[in-house]
C-alpha positions as CSV (number, residue, x, y, z in Angstrom):
1,M,0.0,0.1,0.0
2,S,1.5,3.2,-1.2
3,E,2.0,6.1,1.3
4,P,-0.7,9.0,0.9
5,A,0.7,12.0,-1.2
6,L,2.0,15.0,0.5
7,P,-0.5,17.8,0.5
8,R,0.9,20.2,-1.9
9,F,3.2,22.9,-0.2
10,T,1.5,26.1,-1.5
11,V,2.8,29.9,-1.4
12,E,0.3,30.7,1.3
13,T,1.8,27.9,3.5
14,A,5.3,29.4,3.0
15,K,3.6,32.8,4.5
16,V,2.2,31.1,7.4
17,L,5.4,28.9,8.1
18,A,7.6,32.1,7.6
19,E,5.7,34.2,10.3
20,V,5.4,31.4,12.7
21,A,9.2,30.3,12.3
22,H,10.3,33.9,12.9
23,N,7.5,35.1,15.2
24,R,9.5,36.1,18.5
25,Q,12.8,37.3,16.7
26,K,13.8,41.0,16.2
27,D,15.8,42.5,13.4
28,K,18.9,44.8,13.7
29,L,16.7,47.7,14.7
30,K,14.4,45.5,17.3
31,R,11.4,45.3,14.8
32,P,9.5,42.1,14.3
33,Y,11.5,40.0,11.8
34,R,8.6,38.4,10.2
35,E,8.1,41.9,8.4
36,H,11.1,41.1,6.7
37,V,10.7,37.7,5.4
38,L,7.1,38.6,4.4
39,A,8.2,41.7,2.4
40,V,10.7,39.7,0.7
41,G,8.2,37.0,-0.3
42,D,5.7,39.7,-1.3
43,A,8.2,41.5,-3.6
44,L,8.5,37.9,-5.8
45,A,4.8,38.0,-6.7
46,D,5.6,38.1,-10.5
47,F,7.5,34.9,-10.3
48,D,6.8,31.3,-10.0
49,D,5.7,29.3,-6.9
50,D,9.2,28.0,-6.1
51,I,10.8,31.3,-6.2
52,R,8.0,32.8,-4.3
53,I,8.0,30.1,-1.4
54,A,11.8,30.6,-1.3
55,G,11.3,34.2,-0.9
56,Y,9.2,33.8,2.1
57,L,11.4,31.2,3.7
58,H,14.7,32.6,2.8
59,D,15.9,32.7,6.3
60,I,14.6,29.9,7.9
61,A,17.8,27.7,7.7
62,E,19.7,30.8,8.8
63,D,17.8,31.7,11.8
64,T,15.7,28.5,12.9
65,P,16.5,25.1,13.5
66,M,14.5,23.9,10.3
67,T,16.5,21.6,8.0
68,R,16.5,21.1,4.3
69,Q,15.0,17.7,5.0
70,A,12.3,19.2,7.3
71,L,11.3,21.4,4.6
72,L,11.3,18.4,2.1
73,D,9.3,16.5,4.5
74,M,6.6,19.5,4.5
75,G,6.4,19.3,0.9
76,V,8.7,22.2,-0.4
77,S,10.2,21.4,-3.7
78,E,13.9,20.4,-4.3
79,R,14.2,23.6,-6.3
80,A,12.9,25.8,-3.8
81,A,15.0,24.2,-1.2
82,D,18.2,24.6,-3.2
83,I,17.4,28.4,-3.5
84,I,16.8,28.6,0.4
85,E,20.1,26.5,1.0
86,R,22.2,28.8,-1.5
87,V,21.0,32.0,-0.2
88,T,21.8,30.7,3.4
89,K,24.9,32.3,4.4
90,R,26.2,29.9,7.5
91,L,25.8,27.1,4.9
92,H,28.4,29.1,2.3
93,E,32.0,27.7,2.1
94,N,33.4,31.1,4.1
95,P,30.3,32.4,5.5
96,D,32.2,35.7,6.9
97,D,33.1,36.4,3.4
98,Y,30.2,38.6,2.2
99,Q,30.9,39.4,-1.1
100,A,32.3,36.2,-1.9
101,G,28.6,34.7,-0.7
102,I,27.1,37.3,-3.0
103,R,29.0,36.1,-6.1
104,Y,28.1,32.5,-5.3
105,I,24.4,33.5,-5.0
106,A,24.7,35.2,-8.3
107,E,25.7,32.2,-10.2
108,D,22.1,30.9,-9.7
109,H,19.3,32.9,-11.4
110,D,16.4,32.0,-8.8
111,A,18.7,32.5,-5.7
112,T,19.6,36.1,-7.2
113,L,16.2,37.0,-7.3
114,V,15.3,36.4,-3.9
115,K,18.9,38.1,-2.8
116,I,17.6,41.0,-4.8
117,A,14.4,41.2,-2.9
118,D,16.2,40.7,0.4
119,N,18.7,43.2,-0.3
120,A,16.2,45.8,-1.4
121,H,14.3,45.5,1.7
122,N,17.2,45.9,3.6
123,S,17.9,49.1,1.8
124,L,14.8,51.0,2.4
125,P,15.5,54.6,3.2
126,E,14.2,54.6,6.6
127,R,16.2,51.3,7.2
128,V,19.4,52.8,5.8
129,K,19.2,55.9,7.9
130,A,18.3,54.0,11.1
131,L,21.3,51.6,10.7
132,A,23.6,54.4,9.9
133,E,22.5,56.1,13.2
134,K,23.0,52.8,14.9
135,W,26.4,52.0,13.5
136,P,28.1,55.3,12.6
137,D,31.6,54.0,11.8
138,K,30.4,51.4,9.4
139,P,26.7,50.9,8.7
140,P,25.7,47.1,7.6
141,V,24.1,49.1,4.5
142,T,27.7,49.5,3.1
143,R,27.8,45.8,2.0
144,Y,24.3,46.0,0.7
145,D,25.3,48.7,-1.6
146,E,28.4,46.8,-3.0
147,A,26.4,43.7,-3.4
148,R,23.7,45.2,-5.8
149,P,25.8,45.8,-8.8
150,V,26.6,42.0,-8.7
151,L,23.0,40.9,-8.2
152,F,21.6,43.3,-10.8
153,A,24.4,42.0,-13.4
154,A,23.3,38.4,-12.8
155,V,19.5,38.7,-13.8
156,P,17.6,40.4,-16.8
157,V,16.8,44.0,-16.1
158,E,13.0,43.7,-16.3
159,E,12.9,41.0,-13.8
160,T,15.0,43.4,-11.2
161,R,12.6,46.1,-12.0
162,K,9.6,44.0,-11.2
163,I,11.1,43.3,-7.8
164,L,12.3,47.0,-7.2
165,A,9.0,48.3,-8.1
166,R,7.1,46.2,-5.3
167,I,9.6,46.6,-2.4
168,N,11.8,49.5,-2.8
169,P,11.2,51.9,-5.8
170,W,13.9,54.2,-4.5
171,L,16.6,51.8,-6.1
172,L,15.2,51.8,-9.4
173,E,17.2,55.2,-10.0
174,E,20.3,53.4,-8.8
175,L,19.6,50.6,-11.3
176,D,19.1,53.0,-14.4
177,D,22.6,54.8,-13.3
178,L,24.3,51.3,-13.2
179,L,22.8,50.4,-16.7
180,D,24.1,53.9,-18.1
181,E,27.7,53.3,-16.7
182,A,27.5,49.9,-18.3
183,D,26.7,51.2,-21.8
184,D,29.8,53.1,-22.9
185,T,28.8,53.9,-26.2
186,D,29.6,57.5,-27.3
187,Y,25.8,58.7,-28.5
188,E,26.7,62.4,-29.4
189,N,29.4,61.3,-31.3
190,L,28.0,58.1,-32.7
191,S,28.2,57.8,-36.7
192,Y,26.3,55.6,-39.1
193,E,29.6,53.7,-39.8
194,D,30.0,52.9,-36.0
195,A,26.3,51.6,-35.1
196,P,25.9,48.2,-34.0
197,A,24.6,45.7,-36.5
198,G,20.7,45.7,-36.3
199,S,20.3,49.1,-34.9
200,P,18.2,51.7,-36.4
201,A,21.2,53.5,-37.4
202,A,22.8,50.8,-38.9
203,E,19.8,49.5,-40.8
204,T,19.3,53.1,-42.2
205,E,23.0,53.1,-43.4
206,T,22.2,49.7,-45.2
207,H,19.1,50.9,-47.3
208,R,20.5,54.3,-48.1
209,D,20.9,55.0,-52.1
């Protein structure tokens, strides 16, 4: 006789589990930690269920006794568990090397999306101000700033925009500035001959009599 199938682990289940698992925890600013994990999950509403589930549970392996096997036993998919593991700092090769951890996360598309949402919530203006006041010598936000170019470069721009628009619209301007820096084309002095193949200018050149 086969075992009964596990009930499907839904996004809503992940949300409830996140609230319960982080219920008594506080963040660096002594605010309820569940607010952070719920905001990160909410920011991923434009993506598939595995990514959204990983968003709500992105800190569960970091900050609670919950193991990968326990998550799998509850019905969390292998893919969602993989994302959670990749964004869990204490499971990294060198947990104290924050930037190495960011580069490791950026090797995986799904984990990068979750980390962008996590970073963006930690970088909300009110949090940046409060963290800077609490740690004037070296506010934790410095490392968040340094991580963003690596994360933003690892996934399609439109996916990043969707996340930022939901969780931290103030970072959209920073994203545009980074894109401008990455595009070193000199548009003011661009001639038809220099235009990249397939661009409107190049097409015009090809079809001129």
